[in-house]
C-alpha positions, 0 to 999 in steps of 0.5 A: 499500499501507499503513502496516498492509500495509508493516510486516506485509510488513516483518516478513515479510522480517525473520522470512523467514517467506514465502521466495518473492519472488512474494507478498514483492514484491505484497503487495495479490495473494492468496496460494494457500492453501498460501502461507498454509499455509506461513507460518503451519507456520512460525512454528508451528515457531519457537514449538514447535519439534517436536524438544524433549525432554518432561523 
């Protein structure tokens, strides 16, 4: 694994975006689309929480 992938995996673990250890331990393996989408939704909810008032 190169340095770029190692840094990305370190950030994913630190932020807790992806919780499935099967995919965290094998960064060179392709992940299913649902794993990627779940991580994206998690990031979007952190940036813009769904339950904020509009005021």
